[in-house]
N, C-alpha and C positions, 0 to 999 in steps of 0.2 A: 097355818101352812103345814101341809103334810110332809112327811119325810121324803116321799117320792118327788114332790115339787122342789124341795130343797136340793135334792141330788141333781135334778135336771138343771136348776139354776146354776149350781156350782159347775156342772159340766160346760154349760154355755159360757160362763165367765172364763173358765180355763181355756176353752177353744178360742175365745176372743183375744185373750192375752197371748196365746200361742200364735194366732194369726198376726196380731199386731207386731209381736216380736219378730216373726218370720219376715214380715214385710219390711220392718226396719233394717234387719240385717241384710235382706236381699237388696234394698235400695241404698244402703249406706255406701258412700264413696262413688256415687253416680249423680250426674246432673243431666237432665233431659229437658227438651222444649219442643213444642209443636209449632213454634214460630220460626220456621226454617224453610228454605227452598233451594232448589238447584240453581246455580249461576254459571255463566260462561261468558267468554269474550264475545262481544257483538261488534263485528268489524264493518263499519259503514263504507260503502263503495260510492265514490262521487267522481264526477267528470273533472279532469284536469284541464281539458280544452273543450271549446264549444264546436258545434257542427251538427250535421244531419246524421242520424243513426242509420247505418246500412244493414246491420245484422245483430241480433241478440240470440246467440246460440244456447242459452240456458233458460230454464223455467223455474218457477217457485218450487222449493223443497228438493231441488236437485243437488246431489253431492258433487262437488267439483274438487279437483286437485289444485295445489298451489301452482300458479302460472297459467291456468286454463283461461281461455279467452271468454270474457263475459259480454263485452259490447264492442262492436266495431263502428267507428265514426268515419265519415267520408275523409279520405286522406289527401285528396288532390290539392286542396288549398295549402296544406302544410308541406306537400312535396314542392309546390311552386315557391313557397316561402323559403324552403331549404335551398333550392337552386339559386334564388336571388341572393341569399346570404352567402353562399359559396362564391358567387360572382363578385360580390362586394369584397369578400376576403381576398380573392385573386387580384383585384384591382389595388387594394391596399397593400398587398405584399409587393406588387410591382413598384408602387410609389415608394415604399420603404426601401426596396433594393436600390432604386435610383438615388434616393436621398443618402443612403449609407455609402454608396460609391462616391458621391459628390464631396463627402467630407475630406478624405485624403487628397482628392484632386484640388479642392479649395486650399488645403494646407500647403501643398506643394506649390501651387500657383502663387499663393500669397508670399511664400518665402522667396521664390525666384523673382517675383515682381518687385519686392523690396530691394533685393540685391541689384536688379537691373536699374531701378529708379535711382538708387544711390550712385551707381556707376554713371548714369546719365547726368546726374547733378555734377559729379566730379569732372566729367568730360565738358560739360557746359561751362563750368568755371574756368577750366584750362583754355577753352576756346575764347572766352571773354578776355582772359589775360593775354592770350596770343594776339587777338584783334587789337587790343589797346596798344600792345607793343608795335604792331604793324602801323597803327595810326601815328604813333609818336615817330616811328622811323620815317614814314612818308612825309610828315611835317618837317623833320630834320633835313630830308633830302630836298624838299621844296625851298627851305631857307638857304641851303647851300647853293641851289640852282639860281635863286634870286640874286644871291651875292655874286655869283659868277656872271649873271646877266649885267649887273651894274659894272662889274669889272670889265667885261667885254665891250660894253657901251662906251666906257671911258677910253678903252684902247682904240675903239673904232673912231671915236671923235678925234683923238690925237692923231691917228693915222690919216684921217681925212684932212685935217689941218696941215699936217706935214706935206701931204700930196698937193694941196692947193698952194702952199708956199713954194714947194719945189717946181710946181708948174710955172709959176711966175718967173722963177730963176731960170728955168729951161728956156722960156721964151726969150730971155736976154742972153742965152748961151753962156750962163754963168756956171751951170752944172752939166755934167754929162748926161746923155739920154739914159744910160744904164742906171744912174742913181734915181732918176725919176721913175723908171720902170719898177725899180725895187720898192719905191714908196707906194706906187699903185698896187703892186702885189701885196704889200703889207696891209694896205687899206682893205683890199678884197678879203684877205685872210681874217682881218679883224671883223669884217662884216659877217663872214661865215661863222666865226666863233661866237658872235653875238646871237646869230640865229640858232646855233646849237644850244646855247645857254637858255634861250627862250623856250626852245622845244623841251629841254630838261625841266624847266619850271612847269610847263603844261603837263608833262608826264607825271611829275611829282604831285600836281593837283589832282590828276585822275587817280593816282595811287592813294591819295588821302581819301577821296570820295569812296573808292572801293574798300579801303580799310575801315572807314566809318560804317559802310553798309554791312561788312562782315561783323563789326562790333555790335551793330544793332541786332543783326540776326542771331549772334551769339548770346546777347542778353535776352532776347525773346526765347531762345532755346533753353537758356538757364531758368527763366521763369516757368516755362512748360515742364522742365525737369523737376523743379521744386514742387509744382502742382502734382506731377505724377508721383513723386515721393510721398507727399501728404496722402494722396489717394491710396498708395500701396501700404502706407502705415496703418490704414484702417482695415487691413486684411485680417488681423486677429478677431476684430469684431465681426467681420463677415464670416470667418470660420466658425465663430461661436453661434452666429445666426444659422449657418448651414447645419451645424451639429444639433441645434435646437429643432430645426425642421426635421432632421433625421429621427430624433427622439419622438417628435410628435407623430411621424409616420409609423414608427414602431408601436406607439401606443394605439394608433388607429388599427394596426394589425391585430393587436390583442383584443380590441373592442369588436372587430369583425369576427375574430375567432369565437368570442363569447356569443355573438349573435348566431353563428353557425351551430354551436352547441345547443343553444336554446331552441333553434329551429329543429334540430335533430330530436331533442326531447319532446317538443310539441308533436312531431310526427310519430314518435314512439307512444305518446300519450293518447293518440287517436285510437289505439287498440287497448282497451281496458282489460286488465288481467287480474285474476284472483291472487291476492297477496298471501293467502293461507288456504289450507285445505279445510273444507267445511260444507255446510248446507246453505244453499241460496234461500233467502227469505225476503219478503217485502219488496219484490221486484216492481219497480215503478218506471220502466222504460220499455218502449216498443220500437220496432223498425219504422223508419220514416219520421220519427219524432226529432224535432230540433231542440237540442239541449244547450245549456250554458255552462261555463266553467263553475265548478263548485256545486252543481246540481246533484242531489242524491239520486242514485240509480237503484241500489239494492243494498242488502246487508248479507254478510256471510258469518255464520256461527260455527266455529270449530268444535265439534262435539267430542273430540278426543282430549279436550282440556277443560272439563267441567269441574266444579267444586261446589261445596255446600256453604251457604251463608246462614248461620244460625244466630238468632237474636236472643241471647240469654239474658235473664234478669241480672241486674248488678249484684243481687244477693247470692247468685249462683257462681260468682267468679272467684270467691275467696281461695279455693283450692285448685282452680283451673290453670293449667300451664301448657305452653307450647310443647308439642310432641306426645301428648297423652292420647291413648287409644280411644277410638270412637266407633260406635256401632250406629249405622244409619238405617232406619226403617223407611222404605219407599212406599208411600201410600198408593201410588198408581199400580203397583205390581203385587198387591195382596200382602203387604207387610214384608216384602223381601228385604233381608238385611244385607248391607254392604259394610265393609270394614275400611276405616281410614284413620286419620290422626289430625290433631289440631295443628294447623300451620301458623296461624297468627291470631292475635286479638286486637281489635280496632283500638285506635288511640283516643277515641271519643265515643259517646253514645250516639245512637241513631238519630236522636232529636237534634243533635248539633249539626248533622249533615242535611237536615231538612231545609226546604226553601225558606221557611219562616221559623227559625229556631226560637224556642220559648224565651221570653224575657221575664225574669223573676224579680226585677228590681222595683216593681210597682207596689209591693206590699200585699198583694193578693195571692201569695204563693200557697199552693196546695201540693204537698209532697206526693209525688207519683214515682213508683218504682220504675227506673229507667232500664232500657235494654241496650246491651252492647253487642255489636256484630262480631261474630267469631268465624274465621275462615277455616273450613275443614276440607282437606284433600283426601281423595280416596286412594287406597293402595293400588299398586299396579295390577291390572287384569281384573279389577272388580266389575267393570262394565264393558266386556269385550264386544258386545253387540251394539254398544252405543245407544242404549234405550233411554238414558236420562236426557231430559230436555230442560232447558232453562225455564224456571218458573214453577216446576213441579214441587209439590209439598212433600216434605220429609220430616221425620222425627229423629233427630240425632241424640245419642246418649254418650256422654263423655265420662270415661272411667277415671275419676280423679285420684283413685288409690289403687 
């Protein structure tokens, strides 16, 4: 080998070492990956109620503001349902009002009914006692009258005998006419007294019958008063039942109020509005189409809140921390660099979130370097034109030092 060749070889070696050293120092403290893409929230829009679509005022890829009308469903069925629910509510409120008013009325009526029934029982008992006394008094009068009848009959018999005896003596002129006339008058008086005594007996008998009728009526009234009292004493149970009906009516009012609110919501759901500001995508609804509750209509992607999902190898995470600075190279825009920072590191590898995570308990394990998703957010104002789209490929570089 000539001296010239040795010099050239030495220069090449020195340049290679210098380049390697420069590359090492240039890349030290950085972790980069090309397994990364732009992500964003994908908000699916679905129908909350069914019906016929009347109008779809948006098209695919149109930007809409939050609250913008996306789909209008025929509202007439839901307006009728709302009116029906309001009518049911008014009816339930009327029934509840009547039931609530009946509670104090029932309480007052029950209290007064018990007092009145107790008073009736006392009056009936007093009437029975009075009628019993009247019966006894009438019987006593009858006994007295019968005794007087017997006495007057005896007097009459004696007066008649005296008159017959004196009549025979008068015929013989053994007594004066005056004495005989006095005997006749006495007989007539005794006869009248006997008739009076018999009339008093008849009157007493009638009084007994009347008193016994009053006693029977008083006893019937007493039994009725006792029954009324027993019925009145069930008043508290009736008040409880009335109060329970009032509570049931109040519960029906709440139930109908909930039905009205649901009908109002259904009417509101007939107009589908954008929940967020974003771009309409995957529109799958047209005017005249009949849709069902839960049917997907479109999606909205808010481009003002995009981020980067970078899948770093597990061997790259030893020095990676939340908050570290990141430079993001956008493939679609000629390597345009955006600045951001690490917001979070996933709690598991991407394989663990797959539909069929790997099962390494079979004994056929082959060690494969796993990748862990890292969420990177861009700094404010990095994408003012909102050029980034979910799914775009990027190359982030995390400055770990």
